[in-house]
C-alpha positions as CSV (number, residue, x, y, z in Angstrom):
1,M,41.0,10.4,32.8
2,K,42.7,7.9,30.5
3,T,39.8,5.6,31.0
4,M,37.6,8.5,29.7
5,A,39.6,8.9,26.7
6,Y,39.7,5.3,26.1
7,F,36.0,4.9,26.1
8,K,35.7,8.2,24.0
9,H,37.9,6.6,21.3
10,A,35.9,3.4,21.4
11,L,32.6,5.3,21.0
12,I,34.1,6.8,17.7
13,G,35.5,3.8,16.4
14,F,31.9,2.1,16.9
15,A,30.4,4.9,15.3
16,A,32.5,4.7,12.4
17,A,32.2,1.0,12.3
18,A,28.2,1.2,12.1
19,A,28.4,4.1,9.4
20,V,30.4,1.7,7.4
21,F,28.4,-1.2,7.9
22,G,25.2,0.6,7.3
23,A,26.5,2.0,4.0
24,G,27.3,-1.7,3.1
25,A,23.9,-2.8,3.7
26,V,22.0,0.1,1.8
27,S,24.4,-0.5,-0.9
28,A,23.4,-4.2,-1.0
29,V,19.7,-3.2,-1.1
30,A,20.2,-1.4,-4.6
31,Q,23.2,-1.2,-6.4
32,P,23.4,0.9,-9.7
33,G,23.6,-1.1,-12.9
34,S,22.1,-4.3,-11.2
35,G,18.7,-4.0,-12.9
36,K,17.1,-4.5,-10.0
37,T,14.9,-1.9,-7.7
38,A,14.1,-1.9,-4.3
39,Q,10.2,-2.3,-5.1
40,Q,8.8,-3.0,-8.5
41,C,5.2,-2.0,-9.1
42,F,2.5,-2.2,-11.6
43,F,-1.0,-0.6,-12.1
44,I,-4.3,-2.7,-12.2
45,T,-4.9,-1.3,-16.0
46,Q,-1.5,-3.0,-17.0
47,W,-3.1,-6.3,-15.9
48,Q,-3.4,-8.2,-19.0
49,G,-4.2,-12.0,-18.1
50,W,-3.7,-14.5,-15.5
51,S,-3.4,-18.4,-15.1
52,A,-3.2,-20.5,-11.9
53,P,-0.6,-23.3,-12.2
54,A,-1.5,-24.4,-8.5
55,P,-4.4,-24.0,-5.9
56,D,-2.0,-21.8,-4.0
57,E,-0.5,-19.9,-7.0
58,I,-1.3,-17.5,-9.5
59,L,0.4,-16.1,-12.5
60,L,-0.5,-12.5,-13.6
61,K,0.6,-11.1,-17.0
62,V,1.5,-7.3,-16.9
63,N,1.9,-5.1,-19.8
64,L,3.3,-7.4,-22.8
65,H,6.4,-9.3,-21.2
66,D,6.2,-9.2,-17.5
67,I,4.8,-11.9,-15.5
68,Y,4.5,-11.6,-11.5
69,R,3.5,-14.7,-9.3
70,V,1.3,-14.3,-6.7
71,D,1.7,-16.9,-3.6
72,L,-1.5,-17.3,-1.6
73,S,-2.2,-18.0,2.1
74,A,-4.3,-20.6,1.5
75,P,-5.2,-23.1,-1.7
76,S,-8.6,-22.3,-3.7
77,P,-9.1,-25.7,-5.9
78,M,-11.7,-23.3,-7.4
79,L,-9.0,-21.4,-9.3
80,Q,-8.4,-24.2,-11.6
81,S,-11.9,-24.9,-12.4
82,P,-13.1,-24.0,-16.0
83,G,-14.7,-20.7,-16.4
84,V,-13.8,-18.8,-13.3
85,H,-13.1,-15.3,-13.3
86,L,-10.2,-13.5,-10.9
87,V,-11.5,-10.2,-9.6
88,N,-9.6,-7.5,-7.9
89,R,-11.0,-4.9,-6.0
90,V,-9.6,-1.3,-6.0
91,E,-10.1,0.0,-2.4
92,G,-8.9,3.3,-1.1
93,G,-8.5,5.0,-4.2
94,S,-5.1,3.6,-5.3
95,D,-5.1,1.2,-8.5
96,D,-1.4,0.5,-8.0
97,V,0.4,-2.8,-6.9
98,C,3.6,-2.9,-5.3
99,L,2.8,-5.3,-2.2
100,P,0.5,-8.6,-2.0
101,I,-2.0,-6.5,0.4
102,D,-2.4,-4.4,-2.8
103,L,-4.2,-7.1,-4.4
104,Q,-7.7,-7.4,-3.2
105,L,-8.7,-10.8,-5.0
106,D,-11.5,-13.0,-5.3
107,V,-12.1,-15.9,-7.8
108,A,-15.8,-15.9,-9.1
109,D,-17.6,-18.8,-11.0
110,G,-19.9,-16.4,-12.7
111,H,-23.1,-18.0,-10.8
112,G,-22.7,-15.4,-8.0
113,Y,-20.6,-17.5,-5.9
114,R,-17.0,-15.9,-4.7
115,E,-14.0,-16.8,-2.9
116,P,-12.0,-14.3,-1.3
117,L,-8.2,-15.2,-1.8
118,I,-5.1,-13.5,0.3
119,A,-2.1,-12.8,-1.3
120,R,0.9,-13.9,0.7
121,S,3.8,-12.8,-1.5
122,L,4.1,-10.9,-4.8
123,T,7.3,-11.6,-7.0
124,K,8.2,-10.4,-10.4
125,L,9.4,-13.1,-12.3
126,T,13.0,-13.0,-14.2
127,P,13.2,-13.9,-18.0
128,D,14.6,-17.2,-17.1
129,E,11.8,-17.8,-14.6
130,V,9.1,-17.1,-17.3
131,A,10.8,-18.9,-20.1
132,A,10.6,-22.1,-17.5
133,I,6.9,-21.8,-17.3
134,P,5.1,-24.6,-19.2
135,P,2.9,-23.1,-22.2
136,K,-0.3,-24.3,-20.7
137,Y,0.4,-21.9,-17.7
138,M,1.3,-19.1,-19.5
139,P,-0.8,-16.3,-18.7
């Protein structure tokens, strides 16, 4: 009987520890007053400009002051060619962008050639990161 009671107390202690650890993990994701949310989204209609400081990186200007960095799965030298356009296809009826998969990007040259781009990551830049962007790469 003592063995059964021991296991019961051990199980309760383990459950309590898991609950405390779990609560700590949740609070680490989004702490009130931190200014960070778990997911920061924007609508395609808020996208106002873009630049490509590298063949595998795109900067998107959203609203007036937000800049998002899109890291691509493969470089596209065409991104840095003069006169190209960045095109996003809205598929599935949703025009919000929260994850890299929400961007269906192509780079087009205006002469009928389009190259698909695959977004690997989407990151909203902090004000300090935006301030560090050289003026020639500011979208």
